[in-house]
Each structure stands twice: as C-alpha cells, then as structure tokens.
C-alpha positions, 0 to 999 in steps of 0.5 A: 118327300125328301123329309120322308126319305130321310126318316126312312133311311134312319129307320132302315139303319136300325131295321134293314128289312122293315116295311116303311110306308112314306106318306108325305102330307101338307096342311094347305101351305108349302108343299101341297102341290107336290104332295098331291101330285105324288099321292094322286099320280098327278102331273105338274103343269107349268104356266106363267102368271103375274106375281104379287107385285104384278111382275111375270113369274113362272108357276106350277099347279097339280093336275089329276086328269082322271079325277078332273082335279087341280091342286093350286098353292096360292104361294106359287103365284102370290107368295111372300117367298117370291119377293125380295125384302125391299118389295114386301108390302101388302098394300101393293101386292095382289092375288091376281096370279092365283086367279090366273092359276085357277083360269089355267086349271079351268082351261084343262077342263077340271071339275074340282079345284083345291086351293092351298092358302098359306105363305101369302105376300098379300092382304087384298081379300081375294080381289086380285084373284077375283079380278083375274076371273072377271070381277071388277071392283069399282070406286064411287065414280064407277072406275075399276080399281087396281086389285091391290091391298090399298084399294080395299078402302075405296071399293064401292061396288062389285061388277060381276057381269064378266065373270068366267061362266065356267066357274059355275060348274066347278067345285072349289075348296080352300084349304088352310091351317088357320082359323082367323076371321077376316077382320078385327084384332085376330083378323088377316091384317092385324095377325099377319100383315107385319110379317109381310112388310106392313107398318102399323098404320098400314096394318090398320088401313088394311083392316079397315079396307077388309071391313069395307070389302066385307060390307060391300059383299054383304050389301051386294051379295048377301054374304057376311064373311067378317067372322067366318072361320078361315076367312082371314087365311092368306090375307083374306083370300079365304073369305074372297074364295068363299064370297066370289067363287062359292068355295068351301073352306076346309082344314087343310090337314083333314082334306089331305089325310082323306085324299092320301088315304092316311088312316087306311095306310096307318092300320097295322103299323107298329109306329107312326113318325111325323115331323115339322120344323117347330112343334109347340102347343099351337101344333094341336090346332090342326097343324099337320103333325096333329092330324097325323097324331090323331089318325095314329091314335084312332088306329091305336098306333104310337106316334113319335114326332121329330122337329127342329125346334121344341117349343113351349107347353108340349105336354098339351100334345100328348092327349092328341096322340103324340107320345113323345117329341124329339129335336133333331139338333145334335147340340147348340148350332145356328138355324142356318147350319141346322137347315143346311144339314137338315136331311142328315140331322133328321135321318140320325134323329129318327135312327135314335128314336127307333132304337129307343122304341125297340129298346122299350118294346124289348124291355116290355116283352122281357118282363112279360116273359118272366 
C-alpha cells in the first residue's frame, strides 16, 4: 500500500484531479497478508508460534469473517527474515509454526485457508507444518522424528491417526510464484537452499531427504509429488500442503487478481502502472507485474512498469502487456540508499512517467487534429 500511495502522489503532482485507483497486489510472497486484509476488509489476528528454529515468535494472519476465510503467509512463521545470518540453516529449520498458524485459523471457524508460499527459511517438505496438525513422521524403529530438514532422510513411515479432523471440512490453497518440482536439479533444495544457508553437501542431503519423503508419501498415501508443479515452493511446503492437507496449488498472482477484482477495476482506465524491486525477463513467469500487465492488455489499457533495477532481456516483456519500463533510480547510488529513499524515488519516477504519457497523448491528438 505504501508503494501504491507513492505512485498516487506522483500522478497527482501532474494531474491533481485525476481519479486514481490503488489496488495493491502480491504474488504469494511478502505482503500477501496485508494485501488481502485491505482488499477483503479483513482483520489481522496476532498469535504466538514457533519460529523456524523452534523459538517463540509473534506472528499474524488475515481473517475475513464474512467469508470464513484465513490468509496466511508462511514467512510470518517460518521465514528467512526471522533468523539472524548465523542461524540460517535449512537442515535445522522447520515449518512447524506455519502449521500452528493453520491451527489458529481453524480455531476461528474458517472454511477456506490460503497459504502464501515464499520467503522460507526451510527445506523440510512441509513435515513441520504437518506435525503441528497431528501427523507424526517415524524412523525405522517407530520413533517420532523432530520435523526439521535433516530428518527427511530418516522418515520410514507416516502416522496420521492424530490429525486434526477439522481439516476435512476446510478447503486449502497454496499460492506461489515459482513452478519448481520437489526434487532434482530444479527442485526445492538445489534451487533455493544455498540462499537459506546450506553448504553443498547439505543441499545434496536435503534433496535426498525430499526424495525419501516423496517415496514414503507415494507408498503410504498413493500420491506422487516429485514432479508436481510448485511442489518445491517454500522448501517443499507446496508439495507437503498438497500431500498432507489436500491443498490445491495455484499461481499466486492469478488468485490475488481474482480476489481483489483487478480486471473489473482496470476497465475504463487510461493507464495502468505496476512496480517491483527488480524486473527482467523472468518477470514474465507469473510474477506480480506480469499478472497486472496481462490484465491490462486484456482490457486494452497501456501498462507501464517502474522498478528499482532493470534486468536483462526486458524486450521479452512487451508481448505480455508491459509497454515500457523505467528505473526509479536518479543516478548511480548504493542499494542501501535507494531502499532508504524508495518512497520519494518512486513518487518522482511516476511523475515523469505520467508526464511522458501525457506528452505522447497530446502529440497524437495534435496530429489527428491536423
């Protein structure tokens, strides 16, 4: 919302009487809770859960009472940002706190839960989350394992006899902005674990552990999640949500666009503006600006993107509906200084974007008049 307000101020600096509609969106990662709370008139519920290293942390989720809906960001309970650098180690972290958030939502009597998958400190395949909801993961001796990444290779059986029966009456969706499978070179561990503090041998061990978990799930539950699109999201939590809670996995931006009614709100607009920290060719793979641009293109409205960093092959974005792309940076500066002054930089960049847009429109009208 803060970014949307900065952009609005930039527009009004040029056109004071402009009708500006701010529609914050998220693609399943950071900000999903607040976006949904605002868009759906929800309330934020505070609760205490176990963090990624099983230490108490204060967390929050969005409750939309009239829809009996809860929106959860796994990063609020199991996120990398919750840990100092020296405690980042996906062999020792757990999604247990995410499961506790789901329990807290069940206590509110919800019938639908949306779980945002992104920003995780974990690579436990969702066994932590499942453990908080009553599952037990057993070794060959029948002993319950601590639900952390290093336990994955030791799982021999899954005990579901104590699973919370309220889950049977709840529809659950996992939303993410990645399509990685659970295992293999493009899987959860090899793609993301190094960012979470894992060394090369740990990355290999975690991937082997996820392979073992998938094999046990296939043998005992009849589900093959190895190659499932999105199963590798949030350290395998995507696959775990599907296997243990029957969750549907959806592209985050598609679900958010539906829930905030973006397509309807774009109709009749003269210009759509979108923004992100960095935009490059990968943006087209269902990142938030891509979803916004496609909606704008469908409505026949031009779309201009503003970002902190302009990456490679941005020409690949024109076909999806981004007509032009601008950096908000005024000149050479450090990342820290740009982030510190992001609000003003975004406001001023949008002002120049709108001035350029108006100049192009006036030039076209002038030519038509002749």
